[in-house]
C-alpha positions, 0 to 999 in steps of 0.5 A: 500500500503508498501512503503519503503523509501530511502535516498541516500547521505543525512539525512531521513528527517520526514517533507519530509517522512509525505508529501510522505505518505499523497501524497501515501495515496492519490494514494493508497485510489484511485489506490486500486490496487497499492501494493508497492511503491519504494520511492529514495531521492538522493543529487548529485553534480550539478552545476546547482542546479537541484540536489535534486532527487525524483524517484518513482518505484510503483508495480501494475497489469502490467508493472512496474510504474516509475517517475523521477523529478530532481528540485532545491527542493525535496518537488517540485520534489515529487510533479513532479513525483506524478503527473507523476505517477498519469498521467500513473496510469490513463492510466492504469486505462483506459486500465483495463476498456476496456478489 
């Protein structure tokens, strides 16, 4: 799987990239038909503290898969986004099996 990572309004984080790659590698092993992942880590001004955003868009057969999470920690946002994508991938794989 090809992975593109962008950091917006923040410095690139090597540790965050490593965690991301580990999680995406697991997804890629389980769902070999996923072609590409576009990842965006974004820092926004939010008075509530929920200013860390992770967005992931996956390219795969059929409509695009997209998930986004906003929390107070990038690792939490990444975990939430990955779990949402897993749910979507399970659903998509179910449609492949029935056709």
